[in-house]
C-alpha positions in Angstrom: -29.9 7.2 -14.2 -28.2 9.7 -11.9 -24.9 8.6 -10.3 -26.1 6.0 -7.8 -23.2 6.6 -5.5 -23.9 10.2 -4.9 -25.3 11.1 -1.6 -24.4 7.9 0.2 -23.3 7.9 3.8 -19.7 7.1 2.9 -19.3 9.8 0.3 -16.4 11.3 2.2 -14.4 8.2 1.2 -15.3 8.7 -2.5 -12.9 11.5 -3.1 -10.0 9.4 -1.9 -11.1 6.6 -4.3 -11.1 9.0 -7.3 -7.7 10.4 -6.4 -6.2 6.9 -6.4 -8.0 6.1 -9.6 -6.5 9.2 -11.2 -3.0 8.1 -10.3 -3.7 4.6 -11.6 -5.1 5.9 -14.9 -2.3 8.3 -15.3 -4.3 11.3 -16.5 -6.3 14.3 -15.4 -9.6 12.7 -16.6 -9.3 9.0 -15.7 -11.7 6.5 -17.1 -12.9 5.6 -13.6 -16.2 4.8 -12.0 -17.6 3.5 -8.8 -19.6 0.5 -7.6 -21.2 -0.9 -4.5 -22.4 -4.4 -3.5 -24.8 -5.0 -0.6 -24.6 -8.4 1.0 -28.1 -8.6 2.5 -29.9 -8.5 -0.8 -27.0 -9.4 -3.0 -27.4 -6.2 -4.9 -25.0 -4.4 -7.1 -25.0 -0.7 -7.9 -22.6 0.9 -10.4 -22.0 4.4 -11.6 -22.8 5.7 -15.1 -19.1 5.5 -15.9 -18.9 1.8 -15.1 -22.1 1.1 -17.1 -20.4 2.9 -20.1 -17.2 0.9 -19.7 -19.3 -2.2 -20.2 -21.0 -0.7 -23.2 -24.3 0.2 -21.7 -26.1 3.5 -21.6 -26.8 4.7 -18.0 -29.9 3.0 -16.6 -30.0 0.5 -19.5 -29.4 -2.6 -17.4 -29.3 -3.5 -13.7 -25.9 -5.0 -12.8 -25.9 -8.5 -11.4 -23.2 -11.0 -10.6 -24.2 -13.0 -13.6 -24.0 -9.9 -15.9 -20.6 -8.9 -14.5 -19.2 -12.4 -15.1 -20.6 -12.5 -18.6 -18.4 -9.5 -19.5 -15.2 -11.0 -18.1 -12.6 -12.2 -20.6 -12.8 -16.0 -20.9 -9.2 -16.4 -19.7 -9.9 -14.3 -16.6 -13.5 -15.4 -15.8 -12.7 -18.3 -13.3 -10.3 -16.1 -11.3 -12.8 -13.2 -11.2 -15.6 -15.6 -10.2 -13.6 -16.5 -7.1 -13.1 -12.8 -6.3 -16.9 -12.2 -6.7 -17.6 -15.0 -4.3 -15.6 -13.2 -1.7 -17.4 -10.0 -2.4 -20.8 -11.6 -2.0 -19.8 -12.6 1.6 -18.4 -9.1 2.3 -14.8 -9.8 1.6 -12.1 -7.4 0.3 -10.4 -7.7 -3.1 -8.3 -6.1 -5.7 -7.8 -7.2 -9.3 -6.5 -6.4 -12.7 -8.4 -8.2 -15.4 -10.0 -7.9 -18.8 -13.7 -7.2 -19.6 -15.4 -7.4 -23.0 -18.0 -4.7 -23.7 -21.2 -5.2 -25.6 -19.4 -4.2 -28.9 -16.8 -6.9 -28.3 -14.0 -4.6 -27.4 -11.6 -5.7 -24.7 -10.7 -3.4 -21.9 -8.0 -3.9 -19.1 -9.5 -2.9 -15.7 -8.0 -2.3 -12.3 -10.8 -3.0 -9.8 -10.3 -2.3 -6.1 -12.9 -2.7 -3.3 -13.2 -1.7 0.4 -15.7 -2.6 3.1 -19.0 -0.7 3.6 -20.1 -0.7 7.2 -23.1 0.4 9.1 -23.2 2.7 12.1 -22.3 -0.2 14.4 -19.3 -1.1 12.3 -20.9 -4.2 10.9 -19.8 -5.0 7.3 -22.8 -4.8 5.1 -21.1 -4.7 1.7 -18.3 -3.6 -0.5 -17.6 -0.4 -2.5 -14.8 0.6 -4.8 -13.9 1.6 -8.2 -13.2 0.5 -11.8 -10.3 2.1 -13.7 -9.9 1.5 -17.4 -6.2 1.2 -17.9 -6.4 -0.1 -21.5 -4.5 2.8 -23.0 -1.7 2.5 -20.4 -1.4 -1.2 -21.1 -1.3 -0.6 -24.8 1.3 2.1 -24.5 3.5 -0.2 -22.4 3.1 -3.0 -24.9 4.0 -0.6 -27.8 7.1 0.5 -25.9 8.1 -3.1 -25.3 7.6 -3.9 -29.0 9.7 -0.9 -30.0 12.5 -2.1 -27.6 12.4 -5.6 -29.1 12.6 -4.2 -32.6 15.5 -2.0 -31.6 17.3 -4.9 -29.9 16.8 -7.1 -32.9 18.3 -4.5 -35.2 21.4 -4.2 -33.0 21.8 -8.0 -32.9 21.4 -8.2 -36.7 24.1 -5.6 -37.3 26.5 -7.5 -35.0 25.7 -10.8 -36.8 26.4 -9.1 -40.1 29.9 -8.1 -39.1 30.6 -11.6 -37.8 29.3 -13.2 -40.9 31.6 -11.0 -43.1 34.6 -11.4 -40.8 34.4 -15.2 -40.4 32.6 -16.2 -43.6 29.8 -17.9 -41.6 26.0 -17.9 -41.8 23.6 -16.0 -39.6 22.9 -18.9 -37.2 26.6 -19.4 -36.5 27.0 -15.7 -36.0 24.2 -15.7 -33.4 25.8 -18.7 -31.7 28.9 -16.6 -31.2 27.0 -13.8 -29.6 25.1 -16.3 -27.4 28.4 -17.9 -26.4 29.8 -14.5 -25.4 26.6 -13.7 -23.5 26.8 -16.9 -21.5 30.5 -16.3 -20.8 30.1 -12.8 -19.6 26.6 -13.2 -18.0 25.4 -10.3 -20.1 22.3 -10.2 -22.3 22.8 -10.9 -26.0 21.6 -7.4 -26.9 24.2 -5.9 -24.6 26.9 -8.1 -26.1 25.9 -7.0 -29.6 25.8 -3.3 -28.5 29.2 -3.5 -26.9 30.6 -5.3 -30.0 29.3 -2.7 -32.4 30.6 0.2 -30.3 34.0 -1.4 -30.2 34.0 -2.0 -33.9 33.0 1.7 -34.5 35.7 2.9 -32.0 38.5 0.7 -33.4 37.5 1.0 -37.0 38.5 -1.2 -39.9 41.9 -1.8 -41.3 42.9 0.1 -44.4 42.8 -3.1 -46.4 39.3 -3.9 -45.2 38.1 -0.4 -46.1 39.7 -0.7 -49.6 38.0 -4.0 -50.1 34.6 -2.4 -49.2 35.3 0.5 -51.5 36.1 -1.8 -54.4 32.9 -3.8 -53.8 30.7 -0.8 -53.5 32.0 1.3 -56.4 31.1 0.4 -60.0 33.9 -0.9 -62.2 33.7 2.2 -64.4 32.8 5.2 -62.2 32.1 7.4 -65.2 30.0 4.9 -67.1 26.4 6.0 -67.7 
């Protein structure tokens, strides 16, 4: 089906919607599409892009409130149902929620709507856009995971030094870092980082280095 939004009276507003969608999607070719809802006959219209986001070929199905709700993630469905109730009475909304397409794949969506009015200024519906921000969400999550792994490695290194210095186990070493964190009102990762930097800066005593050398090197360095 051709893009159902093309040629409508409010087409002048569409370019602004796509510009905002491009910013939200963070790319030159955002995964964005438009929709409209008409209050009088409770009718939805969506663009080919929005149909594809839900896993349908253009023109394959006619969007309805029930169909839209059926694609919402179970954890988001009740909240989105409340939003759709506002839309059906001509209300405004914005939302970030998940949909599940026909293949079972989950997508994060930013959905924003605005009023559609007639020539007299009477609100007759809502129009807006969907933006698929799944890739952005996944990239943010990956970045957060990497930061957690990095933080954990730093803390483990600091714990190792404390374990060797005081002859304690890993739990007690972490207790010391936690105590220092509470005392200085600094996150545990920052405490561990500062401690490691101080150890590297100050270095170990000659006796400590000799002990490490002795433990690392074989008893007979020329033995084969």
